[in-house]
Residue frames as a rotation matrix with the C-alpha (Angstrom) as fourth column:
MET 1
0.069 0.830 -0.553 11.67
-0.236 -0.525 -0.818 15.44
-0.969 0.187 0.160 22.19
ASP 2
0.237 0.101 0.966 10.56
0.853 0.455 -0.256 14.72
-0.466 0.885 0.022 18.63
PRO 3
-0.806 -0.581 -0.112 12.04
0.421 -0.698 0.580 17.12
-0.415 0.420 0.807 16.07
GLU 4
0.015 0.753 -0.658 9.82
-0.331 -0.617 -0.714 19.70
-0.943 0.229 0.240 14.51
PRO 5
0.561 0.338 0.756 8.51
0.480 0.611 -0.630 18.53
-0.674 0.716 0.180 11.08
ALA 6
0.990 -0.141 0.024 10.32
-0.070 -0.626 -0.777 21.47
0.125 0.767 -0.629 9.38
ASP 7
0.494 -0.858 0.140 13.68
-0.384 -0.071 0.920 20.59
-0.780 -0.508 -0.365 10.84
VAL 8
0.522 -0.355 -0.775 16.27
-0.818 0.049 -0.573 19.89
0.242 0.933 -0.265 8.20
ASP 9
0.716 -0.333 0.614 17.61
-0.021 0.869 0.495 16.39
-0.698 -0.367 0.615 7.96
VAL 10
0.153 -0.693 -0.705 20.98
-0.857 -0.448 0.255 16.60
-0.492 0.565 -0.662 6.28
ASP 11
-0.779 -0.432 0.455 20.95
-0.189 0.852 0.488 12.96
-0.599 0.294 -0.745 5.42
ARG 12
0.073 0.862 0.501 17.55
0.548 0.385 -0.742 13.25
-0.833 0.329 -0.445 3.66
PRO 13
-0.743 -0.333 0.580 17.48
0.669 -0.351 0.655 14.37
-0.014 0.875 0.484 -0.02
ALA 14
-0.810 0.456 -0.369 15.56
-0.353 -0.881 -0.314 17.50
-0.468 -0.124 0.875 -0.85
PRO 15
0.006 0.885 0.466 11.88
0.345 0.436 -0.831 16.83
-0.938 0.166 -0.303 -1.78
ARG 16
-0.898 -0.301 0.323 11.08
0.375 -0.134 0.917 16.92
-0.233 0.944 0.233 -5.48
TRP 17
0.126 0.978 0.165 7.50
0.991 -0.115 -0.073 18.25
-0.052 0.173 -0.984 -5.12
GLY 18
-0.825 -0.467 -0.318 6.96
0.454 -0.883 0.118 21.80
-0.336 -0.047 0.941 -6.01
ILE 19
-0.530 0.625 -0.573 4.65
-0.516 -0.774 -0.367 24.52
-0.673 0.102 0.733 -7.51
GLY 20
-0.666 0.282 -0.690 3.79
-0.618 0.310 0.723 22.30
0.418 0.908 -0.032 -10.46
ASP 21
-0.781 0.371 -0.502 2.22
0.465 0.883 -0.070 19.76
0.417 -0.288 -0.862 -8.13
ALA 22
-0.645 0.564 -0.516 0.10
0.296 -0.439 -0.849 22.44
-0.705 -0.700 0.116 -6.48
VAL 23
-0.491 0.435 -0.755 -1.11
-0.799 -0.570 0.191 23.64
-0.347 0.697 0.627 -9.80
ALA 24
-0.740 0.209 -0.639 -1.85
-0.261 0.787 0.560 20.07
0.620 0.581 -0.527 -10.86
GLY 25
-0.818 0.424 -0.388 -3.83
0.568 0.489 -0.662 19.50
-0.091 -0.762 -0.641 -7.63
PHE 26
-0.494 0.629 -0.600 -5.89
-0.235 -0.761 -0.604 22.58
-0.837 -0.157 0.524 -8.16
LEU 27
-0.490 0.299 -0.819 -6.60
-0.871 -0.142 0.469 21.78
0.024 0.944 0.330 -11.81
LEU 28
-0.837 0.189 -0.513 -7.38
0.083 0.971 0.223 18.11
0.541 0.144 -0.829 -11.06
GLY 29
-0.754 0.568 -0.329 -9.81
0.452 0.086 -0.888 19.02
-0.476 -0.818 -0.322 -8.31
ASN 30
-0.325 0.635 -0.701 -11.73
-0.502 -0.743 -0.442 21.68
-0.802 0.208 0.560 -10.35
THR 31
-0.619 0.150 -0.771 -11.83
-0.713 0.306 0.631 19.43
0.331 0.940 -0.083 -13.44
LEU 32
-0.870 0.319 -0.374 -13.30
0.398 0.904 -0.154 16.60
0.289 -0.283 -0.914 -11.34
VAL 33
-0.598 0.702 -0.388 -15.89
0.063 -0.441 -0.895 19.08
-0.799 -0.560 0.219 -9.92
VAL 34
-0.288 0.526 -0.800 -17.16
-0.901 -0.431 0.041 19.82
-0.323 0.733 0.599 -13.43
LEU 35
-0.683 -0.004 -0.731 -17.10
-0.443 0.797 0.410 16.16
0.581 0.604 -0.546 -14.39
PHE 36
-0.906 0.277 -0.320 -18.79
0.421 0.661 -0.621 14.82
0.040 -0.697 -0.716 -11.24
VAL 37
-0.475 0.753 -0.455 -21.48
-0.110 -0.564 -0.818 17.57
-0.873 -0.339 0.351 -11.10
GLY 38
-0.419 0.331 -0.846 -22.11
-0.907 -0.198 0.372 17.12
-0.045 0.923 0.383 -14.80
ILE 39
-0.817 0.087 -0.570 -22.63
-0.021 0.983 0.181 13.29
0.576 0.159 -0.802 -14.26
TRP 40
-0.781 0.557 -0.282 -24.95
0.395 0.091 -0.914 14.02
-0.484 -0.825 -0.291 -11.34
ALA 41
-0.382 0.684 -0.621 -27.06
-0.610 -0.692 -0.387 16.36
-0.694 0.231 0.682 -13.43
GLY 42
-0.466 0.198 -0.863 -27.23
-0.809 0.299 0.505 13.84
0.358 0.934 0.021 -16.23
VAL 43
-0.885 0.133 -0.446 -28.20
0.244 0.948 -0.202 10.95
0.396 -0.288 -0.872 -13.92
THR 44
-0.650 0.608 -0.456 -30.79
0.486 -0.128 -0.864 12.97
-0.584 -0.784 -0.212 -11.87
GLY 45
-0.238 0.495 0.836 -32.01
0.882 -0.250 0.399 15.03
0.406 0.832 -0.377 -14.68
ARG 46
0.692 0.440 -0.573 -31.92
0.674 -0.677 0.295 18.08
-0.258 -0.591 -0.765 -12.38
SER 47
0.264 -0.624 0.736 -30.26
0.607 -0.486 -0.629 21.23
0.750 0.612 0.250 -13.82
GLU 48
0.718 0.000 0.696 -30.38
-0.448 -0.765 0.463 23.24
0.532 -0.644 -0.549 -10.47
LEU 49
-0.408 -0.897 -0.172 -27.34
-0.255 0.293 -0.921 22.89
0.877 -0.332 -0.348 -8.15
SER 50
0.718 0.686 -0.116 -28.87
-0.164 0.329 0.930 20.73
0.677 -0.649 0.349 -5.46
PHE 51
0.543 -0.519 0.660 -27.24
-0.822 -0.168 0.544 19.92
-0.171 -0.838 -0.518 -2.13
GLY 52
0.745 -0.207 0.634 -26.31
0.134 0.978 0.162 16.51
-0.654 -0.035 0.756 -3.43
ALA 53
0.778 -0.407 0.479 -24.53
0.485 -0.097 -0.869 18.00
0.400 0.908 0.122 -6.39
ILE 54
0.600 -0.545 0.586 -22.68
-0.607 -0.787 -0.111 20.44
0.521 -0.289 -0.803 -4.13
ALA 55
0.639 -0.310 0.704 -21.59
-0.524 0.495 0.693 17.58
-0.563 -0.812 0.154 -1.82
LEU 56
0.746 -0.293 0.598 -20.43
0.549 0.779 -0.304 15.48
-0.377 0.555 0.742 -4.75
GLY 57
0.704 -0.489 0.514 -18.49
0.140 -0.614 -0.777 18.56
0.696 0.619 -0.364 -6.11
GLN 58
0.652 -0.438 0.619 -16.85
-0.756 -0.445 0.481 18.99
0.064 -0.781 -0.621 -2.73
VAL 59
0.663 -0.331 0.672 -15.65
-0.019 0.889 0.457 15.40
-0.749 -0.315 0.583 -2.76
ALA 60
0.762 -0.340 0.551 -14.27
0.628 0.181 -0.757 15.91
0.157 0.923 0.352 -6.29
LEU 61
0.694 -0.492 0.527 -12.43
-0.363 -0.870 -0.333 19.06
0.622 0.040 -0.782 -5.28
TRP 62
0.651 -0.370 0.663 -10.89
-0.686 0.088 0.722 17.23
-0.326 -0.925 -0.197 -2.25
ILE 63
0.837 -0.374 0.399 -9.57
0.476 0.858 -0.194 14.47
-0.270 0.352 0.896 -4.48
GLY 64
0.463 -0.699 0.545 -7.19
0.455 -0.340 -0.823 17.10
0.760 0.629 0.161 -5.90
LEU 65
0.393 -0.272 0.879 -6.54
-0.559 -0.829 -0.006 19.19
0.730 -0.489 -0.477 -2.83
LEU 66
0.533 -0.199 0.823 -5.94
-0.730 0.384 0.566 16.29
-0.428 -0.902 0.059 -0.60
GLY 67
0.912 -0.073 0.404 -4.91
0.192 0.946 -0.262 13.54
-0.363 0.316 0.876 -2.98
VAL 68
0.679 -0.684 0.269 -2.14
0.158 -0.222 -0.962 15.44
0.717 0.695 -0.043 -4.73
PRO 69
0.298 -0.611 0.734 -0.30
-0.886 -0.462 -0.025 16.51
0.355 -0.643 -0.679 -1.47
LEU 70
0.527 -0.017 0.850 -0.49
-0.553 0.752 0.358 12.95
-0.645 -0.659 0.387 -0.21
TRP 71
0.906 -0.218 0.363 0.77
0.417 0.610 -0.674 11.65
-0.074 0.762 0.644 -3.55
ALA 72
0.648 -0.673 0.358 3.50
-0.230 -0.620 -0.750 14.19
0.726 0.404 -0.556 -3.61
THR 73
0.252 -0.563 0.787 4.91
-0.966 -0.096 0.240 13.35
-0.060 -0.821 -0.568 -0.20
ALA 74
0.684 0.083 0.724 4.69
-0.181 0.982 0.058 9.62
-0.706 -0.170 0.687 -1.07
LYS 75
0.783 -0.249 0.570 6.34
0.609 0.495 -0.620 9.80
-0.128 0.833 0.539 -4.45
LYS 76
0.390 -0.604 0.695 8.45
0.444 -0.538 -0.717 12.92
0.807 0.588 0.059 -4.31
GLY 77
0.314 -0.184 0.932 9.01
-0.682 -0.727 0.086 13.66
0.661 -0.662 -0.354 -0.68
SER 78
-0.631 -0.642 0.435 9.82
-0.740 0.330 -0.586 12.05
0.233 -0.692 -0.683 2.64
GLY 79
-0.515 0.570 -0.640 6.63
0.279 0.817 0.504 9.98
0.811 0.081 -0.580 2.74
SER 80
-0.332 0.408 -0.850 5.43
0.934 0.016 -0.357 12.04
-0.132 -0.913 -0.386 5.72
ALA 81
0.218 0.525 0.823 2.98
0.615 -0.728 0.302 14.91
0.758 0.440 -0.482 5.44
ALA 82
0.883 0.066 -0.465 4.07
0.452 -0.385 0.804 16.03
-0.126 -0.920 -0.370 8.77
ARG 83
0.060 -0.983 -0.174 7.67
0.593 -0.105 0.798 16.45
-0.803 -0.151 0.577 7.73
ASP 84
-0.586 -0.244 0.773 7.04
0.807 -0.262 0.529 17.78
0.073 0.934 0.351 4.19
PHE 85
-0.248 0.623 0.742 4.02
0.410 -0.626 0.663 19.96
0.878 0.469 -0.100 4.85
GLY 86
-0.896 -0.216 0.389 3.91
-0.239 -0.503 -0.831 20.56
0.375 -0.837 0.398 8.57
LEU 87
0.080 0.981 -0.176 0.71
-0.362 0.193 0.912 18.60
0.929 -0.009 0.370 9.07
VAL 88
-0.633 -0.265 -0.727 1.08
0.598 0.429 -0.677 18.49
0.492 -0.864 -0.113 12.83
VAL 89
0.160 0.709 0.687 -1.64
-0.195 -0.659 0.726 19.66
0.968 -0.250 0.033 15.22
ARG 90
-0.679 -0.417 -0.605 -1.00
0.520 0.309 -0.796 20.12
0.519 -0.855 0.007 18.95
ALA 91
0.168 0.891 -0.423 -3.39
0.970 -0.073 0.231 21.07
0.175 -0.449 -0.876 21.66
LYS 92
-0.149 -0.348 -0.926 -1.52
0.564 -0.799 0.209 24.36
-0.812 -0.491 0.315 22.31
ASP 93
-0.887 -0.136 0.441 -2.25
0.459 -0.366 0.810 25.39
0.051 0.921 0.387 18.67
ALA 94
0.046 0.991 0.125 -5.91
0.853 -0.104 0.512 25.94
0.520 0.083 -0.850 19.67
VAL 95
0.213 0.054 -0.976 -4.82
0.796 -0.589 0.141 28.66
-0.567 -0.806 -0.169 22.16
THR 96
-0.669 -0.533 -0.519 -3.42
0.060 -0.734 0.676 30.70
-0.741 0.421 0.523 19.27
GLY 97
-0.956 0.185 0.226 -5.56
0.256 0.159 0.954 29.62
0.141 0.970 -0.199 16.38
LEU 98
-0.189 0.980 -0.063 -9.13
0.977 0.194 0.093 29.75
0.103 -0.045 -0.994 17.78
PRO 99
0.238 0.351 -0.906 -9.13
0.514 -0.837 -0.189 33.41
-0.824 -0.421 -0.379 18.90
VAL 100
-0.696 -0.548 -0.463 -7.41
-0.144 -0.526 0.838 34.43
-0.703 0.650 0.287 15.77
GLY 101
-0.815 0.457 0.355 -10.07
0.547 0.407 0.732 32.84
0.190 0.791 -0.582 13.60
VAL 102
0.087 0.927 -0.364 -12.85
0.984 -0.136 -0.112 34.44
-0.154 -0.349 -0.924 15.57
VAL 103
-0.054 -0.222 -0.973 -11.25
0.225 -0.952 0.205 37.92
-0.973 -0.208 0.102 15.43
CYS 104
-0.933 -0.358 -0.020 -10.69
0.054 -0.194 0.980 37.63
-0.355 0.913 0.200 11.72
GLN 105
-0.533 0.772 0.347 -14.34
0.763 0.262 0.591 36.89
0.366 0.580 -0.728 11.10
LEU 106
0.393 0.775 -0.495 -15.92
0.917 -0.366 0.155 39.29
-0.061 -0.515 -0.855 13.60
VAL 107
0.433 -0.281 -0.856 -13.36
0.213 -0.891 0.400 42.19
-0.876 -0.355 -0.326 13.41
VAL 108
-0.580 -0.798 -0.165 -10.95
0.038 -0.228 0.973 42.01
-0.814 0.558 0.163 10.45
VAL 109
-0.575 0.411 0.708 -13.49
0.818 0.290 0.497 41.16
-0.001 0.865 -0.502 7.73
PRO 110
0.587 0.800 -0.124 -15.93
0.791 -0.599 -0.121 44.04
-0.171 -0.027 -0.985 8.70
LEU 111
0.267 -0.550 -0.791 -12.95
0.097 -0.801 0.590 46.44
-0.959 -0.235 -0.160 8.87
ILE 112
-0.652 -0.565 0.505 -11.92
0.472 0.219 0.854 45.45
-0.593 0.796 0.124 5.34
TYR 113
-0.347 0.672 0.654 -15.28
0.882 -0.003 0.471 46.38
0.318 0.740 -0.592 3.91
LEU 114
0.046 0.381 -0.923 -15.85
0.776 -0.595 -0.207 49.43
-0.628 -0.707 -0.323 6.10
PRO 115
-0.567 -0.337 -0.751 -14.44
-0.091 -0.881 0.464 51.94
-0.819 0.331 0.469 3.57
PHE 116
-0.981 0.128 -0.148 -16.60
-0.139 0.077 0.987 50.40
0.138 0.989 -0.058 0.84
ARG 117
-0.630 0.776 0.013 -19.99
0.530 0.442 -0.723 50.19
-0.567 -0.449 -0.690 2.49
THR 118
-0.113 0.609 -0.785 -21.31
-0.420 -0.745 -0.517 52.90
-0.900 0.272 0.340 0.31
PHE 119
-0.179 -0.073 -0.981 -20.48
-0.983 -0.016 0.181 50.89
-0.029 0.997 -0.069 -2.84
VAL 120
-0.676 -0.157 -0.720 -20.71
-0.255 0.967 0.029 47.32
0.691 0.203 -0.694 -1.60
ASP 121
0.405 0.866 0.293 -23.68
-0.713 0.099 0.694 45.58
0.572 -0.490 0.657 -0.07
VAL 122
-0.634 -0.755 0.171 -21.79
-0.691 0.453 -0.563 43.94
0.347 -0.475 -0.808 2.81
ASP 123
0.013 0.693 0.721 -24.94
-0.834 0.406 -0.375 41.99
-0.552 -0.596 0.583 3.70
LYS 124
0.837 0.262 -0.481 -24.24
-0.535 0.575 -0.619 39.86
0.115 0.775 0.621 0.70
LEU 125
-0.146 -0.988 0.045 -20.95
-0.961 0.131 -0.242 38.61
0.233 -0.078 -0.969 2.07
ASP 126
-0.693 -0.066 0.718 -22.47
-0.412 0.853 -0.319 35.52
-0.592 -0.517 -0.619 3.63
GLU 127
0.245 0.861 -0.447 -24.83
-0.908 0.042 -0.418 34.98
-0.341 0.508 0.791 0.73
PRO 128
-0.166 -0.289 -0.943 -22.91
-0.665 0.738 -0.109 31.91
0.728 0.609 -0.315 -0.71
ALA 129
-0.960 -0.273 -0.058 -22.88
-0.130 0.622 -0.772 30.25
0.247 -0.734 -0.633 2.70
ARG 130
-0.497 0.856 0.145 -26.53
-0.538 -0.172 -0.825 31.07
-0.681 -0.488 0.546 3.32
GLU 131
0.184 0.546 -0.817 -27.59
-0.979 0.174 -0.105 29.74
0.085 0.819 0.567 -0.03
LEU 132
-0.528 -0.462 -0.713 -25.67
-0.353 0.883 -0.310 26.50
0.772 0.088 -0.629 0.65
ALA 133
-0.981 0.105 0.165 -27.24
-0.126 0.307 -0.944 26.23
-0.149 -0.946 -0.287 4.11
ASP 134
-0.204 0.958 -0.202 -30.74
-0.880 -0.270 -0.391 26.73
-0.429 0.098 0.898 2.69
LYS 135
0.076 0.153 -0.985 -30.19
-0.784 0.620 0.036 23.54
0.616 0.769 0.167 0.71
ALA 136
-0.688 -0.471 -0.552 -29.20
-0.028 0.777 -0.629 21.55
0.725 -0.417 -0.547 3.74
HIS 137
0.190 0.791 0.582 -31.75
-0.817 -0.202 0.540 20.14
0.545 -0.578 0.608 6.16
GLY 138
0.954 0.221 0.204 -31.50
-0.301 0.693 0.655 17.96
0.004 -0.686 0.728 9.18
PHE 139
0.576 -0.755 0.313 -28.50
0.524 0.635 0.568 15.60
-0.628 -0.163 0.761 8.84
GLY 140
0.427 -0.412 0.805 -27.46
0.837 -0.156 -0.524 17.57
0.342 0.898 0.278 5.80
PHE 141
0.734 -0.178 0.656 -26.84
-0.238 -0.971 0.003 20.67
0.636 -0.159 -0.755 7.78
LEU 142
0.789 -0.497 0.361 -24.88
-0.227 0.310 0.923 18.68
-0.570 -0.811 0.132 10.42
ALA 143
0.446 -0.664 0.599 -22.75
0.810 0.584 0.044 17.26
-0.380 0.466 0.799 7.59
LEU 144
0.594 -0.210 0.777 -22.28
0.408 -0.753 -0.516 20.80
0.693 0.624 -0.361 6.17
ALA 145
0.871 -0.247 0.424 -21.11
-0.478 -0.622 0.620 22.02
0.110 -0.743 -0.660 9.57
VAL 146
0.638 -0.665 0.389 -18.52
0.174 0.616 0.768 19.23
-0.750 -0.422 0.509 9.86
VAL 147
0.414 -0.465 0.782 -17.24
0.905 0.118 -0.409 19.89
0.098 0.877 0.470 6.36
LEU 148
0.644 -0.085 0.761 -16.87
0.112 -0.973 -0.203 23.65
0.757 0.216 -0.617 7.07
VAL 149
0.784 -0.237 0.574 -15.39
-0.611 -0.456 0.647 23.46
0.108 -0.858 -0.503 10.55
ILE 150
0.481 -0.585 0.654 -13.30
-0.241 0.628 0.739 20.34
-0.843 -0.513 0.161 10.29
GLY 151
0.490 -0.171 0.855 -12.88
0.694 0.670 -0.264 19.02
-0.527 0.723 0.447 6.77
ALA 152
0.819 -0.109 0.564 -12.22
0.401 -0.594 -0.697 22.24
0.411 0.797 -0.443 4.87
PRO 153
0.829 -0.504 0.243 -9.79
-0.552 -0.665 0.503 23.65
-0.092 -0.551 -0.829 7.39
VAL 154
0.323 -0.709 0.627 -7.59
-0.062 0.645 0.762 20.53
-0.944 -0.285 0.164 7.43
ILE 155
0.374 -0.141 0.917 -7.63
0.827 0.499 -0.261 19.90
-0.421 0.855 0.303 3.68
GLU 156
0.877 0.032 0.479 -7.33
0.301 -0.814 -0.497 23.52
0.373 0.580 -0.724 2.59
GLU 157
0.757 -0.634 0.160 -4.55
-0.586 -0.550 0.595 24.24
-0.289 -0.544 -0.787 5.01
LEU 158
0.306 -0.585 0.751 -2.70
0.318 0.807 0.498 21.09
-0.897 0.086 0.433 3.88
PHE 159
0.398 -0.086 0.914 -2.90
0.911 0.154 -0.382 22.26
-0.108 0.984 0.139 0.34
PHE 160
0.775 0.013 0.632 -2.55
0.237 -0.933 -0.270 26.09
0.587 0.359 -0.726 0.53
ARG 161
0.676 -0.520 0.523 -0.35
-0.724 -0.599 0.341 26.53
0.136 -0.609 -0.781 3.57
GLY 162
0.452 -0.542 0.709 1.38
-0.073 0.769 0.635 23.13
-0.889 -0.339 0.308 3.35
LEU 163
0.224 -0.396 0.891 2.05
0.845 0.534 0.025 22.20
-0.486 0.747 0.454 -0.28
LEU 164
0.630 0.104 0.769 1.63
0.657 -0.600 -0.457 25.56
0.414 0.793 -0.446 -2.01
LEU 165
0.934 -0.300 0.194 3.19
-0.356 -0.830 0.430 27.94
0.032 -0.471 -0.882 0.55
ARG 166
0.435 -0.853 0.290 6.25
-0.145 0.251 0.957 25.71
-0.889 -0.458 -0.015 1.14
ALA 167
0.340 -0.288 0.895 6.67
0.874 0.447 -0.188 25.06
-0.346 0.847 0.404 -2.61
ILE 168
0.774 -0.012 0.633 6.80
0.324 -0.851 -0.412 28.78
0.544 0.524 -0.655 -3.33
ASP 169
0.905 -0.398 0.153 8.96
-0.323 -0.407 0.854 29.32
-0.278 -0.822 -0.497 -0.32
ARG 170
0.380 -0.782 0.493 11.62
0.427 0.621 0.657 26.87
-0.820 -0.040 0.570 -1.49
ARG 171
0.121 -0.323 0.939 11.83
0.993 0.031 -0.118 28.71
0.008 0.946 0.324 -4.85
PHE 172
0.066 -0.012 0.998 11.20
0.439 -0.898 -0.040 32.36
0.896 0.440 -0.054 -4.16
GLY 173
-0.876 -0.477 0.071 11.27
0.123 -0.364 -0.923 32.87
0.466 -0.800 0.378 -0.31
PRO 174
-0.707 0.526 -0.473 8.84
0.677 0.308 -0.669 33.46
-0.206 -0.793 -0.574 2.49
ALA 175
-0.568 0.453 -0.687 7.44
-0.245 -0.890 -0.384 36.78
-0.786 -0.049 0.617 1.42
TRP 176
-0.560 0.361 -0.746 6.44
-0.808 -0.037 0.588 35.56
0.184 0.932 0.313 -1.99
ALA 177
-0.830 0.320 -0.456 5.19
0.341 0.939 0.038 32.23
0.441 -0.124 -0.889 -0.44
LEU 178
-0.628 0.635 -0.450 2.86
0.452 -0.173 -0.875 34.14
-0.633 -0.753 -0.178 1.85
ALA 179
-0.416 0.485 -0.769 1.53
-0.652 -0.748 -0.119 36.37
-0.633 0.452 0.628 -1.02
GLY 180
-0.662 0.139 -0.737 1.20
-0.667 0.339 0.663 33.60
0.342 0.930 -0.131 -3.52
SER 181
-0.846 0.355 -0.398 -0.51
0.443 0.883 -0.153 31.06
0.297 -0.306 -0.904 -1.25
SER 182
-0.561 0.661 -0.499 -2.92
0.236 -0.451 -0.861 33.76
-0.794 -0.600 0.097 0.03
PHE 183
-0.431 0.363 -0.826 -3.78
-0.827 -0.526 0.200 34.82
-0.362 0.769 0.527 -3.49
GLY 184
-0.768 0.144 -0.624 -4.26
-0.290 0.791 0.539 31.23
0.571 0.595 -0.566 -4.57
PHE 185
-0.801 0.506 -0.321 -6.53
0.586 0.549 -0.597 30.54
-0.126 -0.666 -0.735 -1.57
ALA 186
-0.382 0.693 -0.611 -8.71
-0.199 -0.708 -0.678 33.55
-0.903 -0.137 0.408 -2.25
LEU 187
-0.485 0.120 -0.866 -8.87
-0.871 -0.149 0.467 32.88
-0.073 0.982 0.177 -6.00
ALA 188
-0.946 0.078 -0.314 -9.81
-0.016 0.959 0.284 29.21
0.323 0.274 -0.906 -5.51
HIS 189
-0.605 0.786 -0.124 -13.12
0.454 0.213 -0.865 30.05
-0.654 -0.580 -0.486 -3.78
LEU 190
-0.727 0.311 0.613 -14.39
0.611 -0.116 0.783 31.81
0.314 0.943 -0.106 -6.95
GLU 191
0.363 0.831 -0.420 -16.16
0.928 -0.364 0.081 34.50
-0.085 -0.420 -0.904 -4.97
GLY 192
-0.076 -0.462 0.884 -15.60
0.652 -0.694 -0.307 38.06
0.755 0.552 0.354 -6.27
LEU 193
0.547 0.379 0.747 -17.18
-0.262 -0.770 0.582 39.97
0.795 -0.514 -0.322 -3.44
GLN 194
0.988 -0.141 0.071 -15.45
-0.018 0.345 0.938 37.84
-0.156 -0.928 0.339 -0.75
PHE 195
0.613 -0.788 0.058 -12.06
0.503 0.333 -0.797 37.94
0.609 0.518 0.601 -2.48
PRO 196
0.056 -0.647 0.760 -10.53
-0.385 -0.717 -0.581 40.78
0.921 -0.261 -0.289 -0.38
ALA 197
0.492 0.169 0.854 -11.60
-0.870 0.065 0.488 39.13
0.027 -0.983 0.179 2.86
LEU 198
0.982 -0.155 0.110 -10.36
0.163 0.985 -0.064 35.67
-0.098 0.081 0.992 1.77
LEU 199
0.397 -0.882 0.255 -7.07
0.237 -0.170 -0.956 37.27
0.887 0.440 0.141 0.74
ALA 200
0.094 -0.346 0.934 -6.66
-0.741 -0.651 -0.166 38.97
0.665 -0.676 -0.317 4.09
VAL 201
0.676 0.236 0.698 -7.48
-0.690 0.535 0.488 35.86
-0.258 -0.811 0.525 6.09
GLY 202
0.916 -0.389 -0.099 -5.24
0.281 0.798 -0.533 33.81
0.286 0.461 0.840 3.93
VAL 203
0.079 -0.913 0.400 -2.36
-0.179 -0.408 -0.895 36.07
0.981 0.000 -0.195 4.84
VAL 204
0.168 0.040 0.985 -3.21
-0.972 -0.157 0.172 35.62
0.161 -0.987 0.013 8.54
PHE 205
0.913 0.199 0.356 -3.31
-0.277 0.944 0.181 31.89
-0.300 -0.264 0.917 8.22
GLY 206
0.670 -0.740 -0.055 -0.09
0.243 0.289 -0.926 31.91
0.701 0.607 0.374 6.22
VAL 207
0.072 -0.608 0.791 1.62
-0.646 -0.632 -0.427 33.95
0.760 -0.480 -0.438 8.96
LEU 208
0.548 0.217 0.808 0.43
-0.787 0.462 0.409 31.46
-0.285 -0.860 0.424 11.64
ALA 209
0.984 -0.155 0.088 1.77
0.175 0.933 -0.315 28.51
-0.033 0.325 0.945 9.59
GLN 210
0.401 -0.894 0.199 5.20
0.086 -0.179 -0.980 30.22
0.912 0.411 0.005 8.89
ARG 211
0.063 -0.412 0.909 5.71
-0.843 -0.509 -0.173 31.23
0.534 -0.756 -0.379 12.48
ALA 212
0.500 0.174 0.848 4.82
-0.720 0.628 0.295 27.86
-0.481 -0.758 0.440 13.98
ARG 213
-0.513 -0.704 -0.491 6.42
-0.858 0.419 0.296 25.84
-0.002 0.573 -0.819 11.14
ARG 214
-0.891 0.417 0.179 3.45
0.413 0.909 -0.058 23.55
-0.187 0.023 -0.982 11.31
LEU 215
-0.673 0.694 0.255 -0.26
0.071 -0.282 0.957 23.73
0.736 0.662 0.140 10.27
GLY 216
-0.430 0.523 -0.736 -1.89
0.885 0.405 -0.229 23.32
0.179 -0.750 -0.637 13.67
PRO 217
-0.617 0.189 -0.764 -2.43
0.306 -0.837 -0.454 27.08
-0.725 -0.514 0.458 14.46
SER 218
-0.803 0.307 -0.511 -3.78
-0.588 -0.546 0.597 27.84
-0.096 0.780 0.619 10.95
ILE 219
-0.705 0.579 -0.410 -6.09
0.284 0.760 0.585 24.86
0.650 0.296 -0.700 10.99
PHE 220
-0.438 0.486 -0.756 -7.56
0.868 0.009 -0.497 25.96
-0.234 -0.874 -0.426 14.31
ALA 221
-0.681 0.089 -0.727 -7.90
-0.075 -0.996 -0.052 29.56
-0.729 0.019 0.684 13.00
HIS 222
-0.839 0.370 -0.400 -9.51
-0.443 -0.035 0.896 28.45
0.317 0.928 0.193 9.78
GLY 223
-0.561 0.655 -0.505 -11.97
0.630 0.734 0.253 26.21
0.537 -0.176 -0.825 11.71
ALA 224
-0.419 0.373 -0.828 -12.92
0.676 -0.481 -0.558 28.98
-0.606 -0.794 -0.051 14.15
PHE 225
-0.851 0.076 -0.519 -13.34
-0.347 -0.823 0.449 31.40
-0.393 0.562 0.728 11.19
ASN 226
-0.699 0.619 -0.358 -15.86
-0.201 0.311 0.929 29.05
0.686 0.722 -0.093 9.58
LEU 227
-0.587 0.496 -0.640 -17.48
0.785 0.541 -0.301 28.06
0.197 -0.679 -0.707 12.90
VAL 228
-0.733 0.320 -0.601 -18.64
0.051 -0.854 -0.517 31.70
-0.678 -0.410 0.610 13.40
VAL 229
-0.664 0.515 -0.542 -20.44
-0.716 -0.231 0.659 31.43
0.214 0.826 0.522 10.08
VAL 230
-0.635 0.408 -0.656 -21.97
0.216 0.909 0.356 28.04
0.742 0.085 -0.665 10.91
VAL 231
-0.672 0.360 -0.648 -23.23
0.696 0.008 -0.718 29.26
-0.253 -0.933 -0.256 14.30
ALA 232
-0.739 0.378 -0.557 -24.75
-0.353 -0.922 -0.158 32.38
-0.574 0.080 0.815 12.65
LEU 233
-0.634 0.488 -0.600 -26.56
-0.577 0.218 0.787 30.23
0.515 0.845 0.144 10.08
ALA 234
-0.640 0.410 -0.650 -27.81
0.597 0.798 -0.084 27.79
0.484 -0.442 -0.755 12.73
LEU 235
-0.697 0.389 -0.602 -29.23
0.378 -0.514 -0.770 30.70
-0.609 -0.764 0.211 14.83
ASP 236
-0.714 0.406 -0.570 -30.83
-0.639 -0.710 0.295 32.16
-0.285 0.575 0.767 11.71
ARG 237
-0.709 0.424 -0.563 -32.62
-0.143 0.696 0.704 28.87
0.690 0.580 -0.433 11.06
ARG 238
-0.882 0.307 -0.357 -34.32
0.450 0.325 -0.832 28.90
-0.139 -0.894 -0.425 14.46
């Protein structure tokens, strides 16, 4: 049998990537978002945030979140994202990940906001996704669904539960790694109202990644979490 990606190879030197690479990836991605969206606005002459601008911004963000981990493993690690970051997906991971993602969206998130319903308009929780979906029509909505259900789970899990979690773990241990990667995941979405929910599901995804020692379960859970939103938006458009 093939060894688990997280197995220690005594003959292999320790990786040199770390927390600094995660910070660099986050800053690079967000800097490129500002740059690319600004160029789009200048070329098109449109000040409102159109679907095209949002799509371009997503590409820019992924240059940092995907590009830096791949660069880090190539230049500072083993050359394998599977070995360095646990980027391994197996069919059995769906058995764990899919129901966890659905339960997080339908049960955990509502429970988090239950004590605050008097003070928080929980109907606004899906407002960012709804506003984005309203800008997407036809093929655009299909592309949005693919990004949310496949692209974002793979790339964000590689960055937050792969690079960031493992970098913090190597320096401060698993508890701080879980807390730090979850906080970074929630903070990166820049959504104040959704922050508690994103922090909670970040912890769940992190536990899945830590227990499995690979990203497969958390990728499936993340995808299922987003799929519930996509289905709700699609039904709302009918």
